[in-house]
C-alpha positions as a Markdown table, in Angstrom:
| # | Residue | x | y | z |
|---|---|---|---|---|
| 1 | Ile | -6.7 | 52.7 | -47.9 |
| 2 | Asn | -3.7 | 53.3 | -50.2 |
| 3 | Thr | -5.4 | 55.0 | -53.1 |
| 4 | Leu | -5.9 | 58.4 | -51.5 |
| 5 | Ala | -3.4 | 61.3 | -51.2 |
| 6 | Gly | -3.3 | 63.7 | -48.3 |
| 7 | Leu | -2.4 | 67.3 | -48.3 |
| 8 | Arg | -1.0 | 69.3 | -45.4 |
| 9 | Ile | -3.7 | 72.0 | -46.0 |
| 10 | Glu | -2.9 | 73.6 | -42.6 |
| 11 | Gln | 0.4 | 74.8 | -43.9 |
| 12 | Asp | 0.0 | 78.3 | -45.4 |
| 13 | Asp | 1.9 | 77.6 | -48.6 |
| 14 | Val | 0.0 | 74.4 | -49.3 |
| 15 | Phe | -3.3 | 76.2 | -48.6 |
| 16 | Arg | -2.5 | 79.0 | -51.0 |
| 17 | Val | -1.2 | 76.7 | -53.8 |
| 18 | Arg | -4.2 | 74.3 | -53.5 |
| 19 | His | -6.8 | 77.2 | -53.5 |
| 20 | Arg | -5.0 | 79.4 | -56.0 |
| 21 | Lys | -7.6 | 79.0 | -58.8 |
| 22 | Glu | -10.6 | 79.4 | -56.6 |
| 23 | Leu | -9.2 | 82.5 | -54.9 |
| 24 | Gln | -8.4 | 84.0 | -58.3 |
| 25 | Leu | -11.9 | 83.3 | -59.6 |
| 26 | Ala | -13.5 | 84.8 | -56.5 |
| 27 | Arg | -11.4 | 87.9 | -56.5 |
| 28 | Ser | -12.2 | 88.5 | -60.2 |
| 29 | Gly | -16.0 | 88.1 | -59.5 |
| 30 | Ala | -16.3 | 85.0 | -61.6 |
| 31 | Ile | -17.7 | 82.9 | -58.6 |
| 32 | Asp | -19.7 | 83.9 | -55.6 |
| 33 | Gly | -18.2 | 81.3 | -53.2 |
| 34 | Val | -17.0 | 77.8 | -52.8 |
| 35 | Arg | -18.4 | 74.4 | -51.6 |
| 36 | Ile | -16.2 | 72.3 | -49.3 |
| 37 | Asp | -16.7 | 68.5 | -49.2 |
| 38 | His | -15.4 | 66.1 | -46.5 |
| 39 | Ile | -14.3 | 68.7 | -44.1 |
| 40 | Asp | -14.7 | 66.2 | -41.3 |
| 41 | Gly | -11.4 | 64.6 | -42.5 |
| 42 | Leu | -9.4 | 67.6 | -41.6 |
| 43 | Arg | -7.5 | 67.8 | -38.3 |
| 44 | His | -8.6 | 71.4 | -37.6 |
| 45 | Pro | -11.7 | 72.1 | -39.7 |
| 46 | Ala | -12.6 | 75.3 | -37.9 |
| 47 | Arg | -9.1 | 76.7 | -38.5 |
| 48 | Tyr | -9.3 | 75.8 | -42.2 |
| 49 | Leu | -12.7 | 77.6 | -42.6 |
| 50 | Glu | -11.3 | 80.7 | -40.8 |
| 51 | Ala | -8.4 | 80.8 | -43.2 |
| 52 | Leu | -10.8 | 80.4 | -46.2 |
| 53 | Arg | -13.0 | 83.1 | -44.8 |
| 54 | Ser | -10.1 | 85.5 | -44.5 |
| 55 | Glu | -9.3 | 84.9 | -48.2 |
| 56 | Leu | -12.9 | 85.1 | -49.3 |
| 57 | Pro | -14.5 | 88.0 | -47.5 |
| 58 | Gly | -18.0 | 88.6 | -48.5 |
| 59 | Arg | -18.2 | 85.3 | -50.5 |
| 60 | Gly | -20.2 | 82.2 | -49.7 |
| 61 | Ile | -18.7 | 79.2 | -48.1 |
| 62 | Trp | -20.9 | 76.1 | -48.2 |
| 63 | Val | -19.8 | 73.0 | -46.3 |
| 64 | Glu | -21.3 | 69.6 | -47.1 |
| 65 | Lys | -21.7 | 67.2 | -44.3 |
| 66 | Ile | -23.8 | 64.0 | -44.6 |
| 67 | Leu | -24.7 | 62.8 | -41.1 |
| 68 | Gly | -25.0 | 59.1 | -40.5 |
| 69 | Glu | -27.1 | 57.6 | -37.7 |
| 70 | Ser | -24.1 | 57.5 | -35.3 |
| 71 | Glu | -23.0 | 61.1 | -35.9 |
């Protein structure tokens, strides 16, 4: 696959830049939470969710995961 871009989301500076708008909207009260798609593509999905939770205390985090027959 050569049409996709990857981000080093585990790096703090990349995480903060990538989620700047969502975190701003959550802190202002404009949104109640975020929905995350394709978390299974991350190297450390639990660590990512922990970082997101620390930035969004009291806000919802919904994770989409479509399970196939072999999962």
